[in-house]
N, C-alpha and C positions, 0 to 999 in steps of 0.2 A: 310299200309306202316308204319314201325317203324320210330319214330322221330329221326333224327340225331341232333336235337337241344336240348341241355340240359338246364334245368332251370339255370338261373344265380342267384347268391346270391342277397339279398336285396341291394339296392343302385345302382349307375351307374355301367355299365360294366367296368371291369378293363383292364389292359394292359398285363396281364399274364393269362395262363390257370390255371386250378385247381391245377396242380402240382407245380406251381410257375415259369414255363418256359415262356419266352416271346412267343407271337404268331409267327407263322412261317414267314420266309422271302420268297421273290420271288427269288429262287435260279436257276431256269432253264427257258428256253424259254417256256416250257409247262406251268409252273406256271404263267408266264407273260401272256400267251394266255388266261388262265382261268381268271386271274384277270381283264384283259381288257374287256373280255366278261361280267364279273360281273358288271363292271362300265357301260357298254353299256345297260345292262338290267335295272339297276337302273335309268339311264337317261330316257329310254323309258317309264318305269313305272311312273316316275315323270311327264312326259309330258301328260300322260293319265289323271292323277289325276288333273292336272291344267286345262285341256281342257274340260272334261266331264261336261255336264250340268244336268245330271240326273244319278241316280244309274244304271238304265238299260243301258244308254249310256256308262257309265264307264265299266260295266261288258262286254258289247258288244265289246268295244275297247280292253279290257284286253284279250278277247278270240281271236279277229282278229289279235292282235299284234304278236302272237306267242311267247310272253314272258313267258307264264305260261304253265306248263304241263296240259293236260286235267284232270288229277287226283290231281292237286295241293291241298295241305293242307294249309289253311289260318287260323291262330290263332290270335285273337285280345285280347291282355292283357291290361285291364284297370288299372288305377292307384290304385284303391282299391282292386285289386286282382282278380276281376271277369274276366273270359275268355270266349270267344266265339270261337268255332272251326267249320270250314266248309271244306268240301271236294268237289273239283270241283268249277267251276265258275257259276253254276246255284244255288247251295245251298245258297250262301249269298245274293241272290236277295233282300229279304225283308230288310236285314240289310243295304245294300247299298242304297236302295230306301229311307229308313227311315232317313238316314243321309244326303245324297246328294240332294235329291229332294227338300226339303224345304229351302235350303240355299239361302239367299238373298244377302249376301255380296260377293264381288269378293274375290277369294282365290288365293293364291300363295303358291306353295309347293317348298321347298328347300330340296334337298337330298345331303348329303355330308359325307365325311370321310369313304369311302369304305375300310374296313379292313378285311383281310383274317384271319379266325380263324382255318381252317383246310383244307388240301388238301385230296381229294379222287381220286380213279380211275375215270377219266373223269369228275371230278367235284370238287366243293369246298363248304365250309361253310363260309359265310362272314356276316358282319353286317355293317350297315350304319345308320347315324342319319337322322331324318326328322323333319322339321319345317313347319307347315302350318299356314300361315297368312290369316286371314279373316278380310276384312275391314281394312287392314293395321295394324292389331294387331296379335301378336303370340297367336294362339288359340289352337293349338295341337302341341305337340312335343314329341319326344322319339327316340327309335332306333328299327330298324328292324333286325332280324337275319334270314338269308336266306340260303337254300340249293339249289345250282344250279348244274345241270348235263348236260352233252352233250348226247342228244338222237339223233334225226335226226339233231337237232340244239341245241344250249344252251337254256335251259328252267329253270324256277324256279319251283322246285318240292315242296318246303315247305317254308313258310314264317311266322314268328311270329312277329307281329307288337306290340311292347311294348310301350304303351302310358304312358308318364311321366307327361305331362300336358294336361288336357282336359278342356278348357275354351271356349265353343262355344255358350253360350246362346245369346251373342250379334250378332251372325252371321245369325240368323233366322228372 
């Protein structure tokens, strides 16, 4: 699957595309339908992150939720430039287990600012911010850029999780 997510320049994401035009408006009922489904997927993904007590449980719920395409592409971009890329929800098993399983502090995930970047036939590219608090302290934050398509239902086909702050040593 070719990526519909283009790398962003260094620094926080802006309010205009590469040509200088503002990101698209919600002009039609079809646009609004896509946008509302994107918000719904973000909220459901957020609830899974908050509730799962292990990496296996998180991946199981991600599969069962119907939020993600079977062939979803997940990319994790760390603050130092390192990236990890996975296809499907079985491939990142060791990654999720290594991160979620040893957590000892309670965590709270906040997802906000769902913003449309582009409309496609039966889909859209959007981004949103995420903040994860562990033990009452902001420990991870950044922004996710997502491609959502309508297949049998709306699903996330691709997600790049751009981590801006990674401060989790206190959470284990």
